[in-house]
C-alpha positions as CSV (number, residue, x, y, z in Angstrom):
1,X,94.9,9.4,113.2
2,X,90.7,10.8,111.8
3,X,90.8,12.0,108.3
4,X,89.2,15.6,108.2
5,X,86.5,17.1,106.1
6,X,89.7,19.9,105.0
7,X,91.8,16.7,103.8
8,X,88.4,15.5,102.2
9,X,88.1,18.6,99.9
10,X,92.2,19.5,99.3
11,X,91.8,15.4,98.3
12,X,88.3,16.8,95.5
13,X,90.3,20.3,94.8
14,X,93.9,18.0,93.3
15,X,91.4,16.3,91.2
16,X,90.5,19.6,89.5
17,X,86.5,20.0,91.7
18,X,85.3,23.6,92.3
19,X,84.2,24.5,95.7
20,X,81.2,24.1,94.7
21,X,81.3,20.4,93.4
22,X,82.9,20.2,97.6
23,X,80.4,21.6,99.1
24,X,78.1,19.2,97.2
25,X,80.1,16.3,97.1
26,X,80.6,16.9,101.0
27,X,77.5,18.5,101.9
28,X,77.6,21.2,105.5
29,X,74.4,19.7,106.7
30,X,75.3,15.5,106.5
31,X,74.7,14.1,109.7
32,X,78.2,12.3,111.3
33,X,77.1,8.6,109.4
34,X,77.1,10.3,106.6
35,X,80.2,12.5,106.3
36,X,82.4,9.6,107.3
37,X,80.8,7.6,104.7
38,X,81.5,10.6,102.2
39,X,85.5,10.7,103.5
40,X,86.1,7.4,103.1
41,X,84.6,7.4,100.1
42,X,87.1,10.0,98.8
43,X,90.1,8.4,100.3
44,X,89.6,4.7,99.3
45,X,89.0,6.4,95.2
46,X,92.9,8.0,95.6
47,X,93.8,5.2,97.4
48,X,92.8,3.0,94.0
49,X,93.6,6.0,91.2
50,X,97.6,6.4,93.6
51,X,97.5,2.0,92.7
52,X,96.9,2.7,88.6
53,X,98.5,6.2,88.1
54,X,101.6,7.0,89.6
55,X,101.6,10.9,88.8
56,X,99.1,12.7,90.3
57,X,98.5,15.3,86.6
58,X,97.2,11.5,85.5
59,X,94.5,10.5,88.7
60,X,92.7,14.2,88.2
61,X,92.9,13.3,83.9
62,X,91.1,10.6,84.0
63,X,88.8,12.0,87.3
64,X,88.1,14.8,84.9
65,X,87.2,12.8,81.7
66,X,84.2,11.0,80.1
67,X,84.1,7.4,80.4
68,X,82.0,5.7,77.6
69,X,82.3,2.0,79.4
70,X,82.2,2.9,82.9
71,X,80.7,5.8,84.0
72,X,77.7,6.0,81.1
73,X,80.2,8.5,79.4
74,X,80.4,11.2,82.4
75,X,83.3,12.1,84.1
76,X,84.1,11.0,87.6
77,X,84.1,13.7,89.3
78,X,81.2,15.1,88.0
79,X,79.0,12.3,88.8
80,X,80.5,12.2,92.4
81,X,80.1,16.2,93.1
82,X,75.9,15.5,92.3
83,X,75.6,14.5,95.9
84,X,73.6,11.5,95.7
85,X,75.8,9.1,98.0
86,X,74.8,6.9,95.9
87,X,76.9,7.5,92.8
88,X,79.8,9.3,95.4
89,X,80.1,4.9,96.6
90,X,79.1,3.6,93.3
91,X,81.9,5.4,91.5
92,X,84.6,4.2,94.6
93,X,83.5,0.9,93.5
94,X,83.7,0.9,90.3
95,X,87.3,2.0,90.2
96,X,88.3,0.2,93.0
97,X,86.8,-2.4,90.4
98,X,89.7,-1.6,87.7
99,X,92.7,-2.4,91.0
100,X,91.4,-5.7,91.6
101,X,91.8,-7.1,87.7
C-alpha cells in the first residue's frame, strides 16, 4: 500500500509540526517524483526513530530539540520544514546513521 500525503502530514504533526511546517515540507507545487521522495524520506526518518526510541514522546522530543553535534545546533524538524529537499534528505541520512552505528 502506498503511503499517502495525508499520512505524511499526520506523521509531521506527530513530531510537533505546525500546518505551515507541513506545507513547507510537503509543498503542493512539487512534482510527483519530488513528492514521493519527500514522503519516503519522512517515513525513513520515522522508521529510524522507532528503532532508537520506544516512546512517541521521545521521538517528538528528538525532532523538536536542538542537536549541536548532528544538526549544527538546529532542530531536525526545523531543518526539514525549511522546504529544501536536500536538507530533508540530509536529516534523514544523519538520523539513519544513528541506527547503523
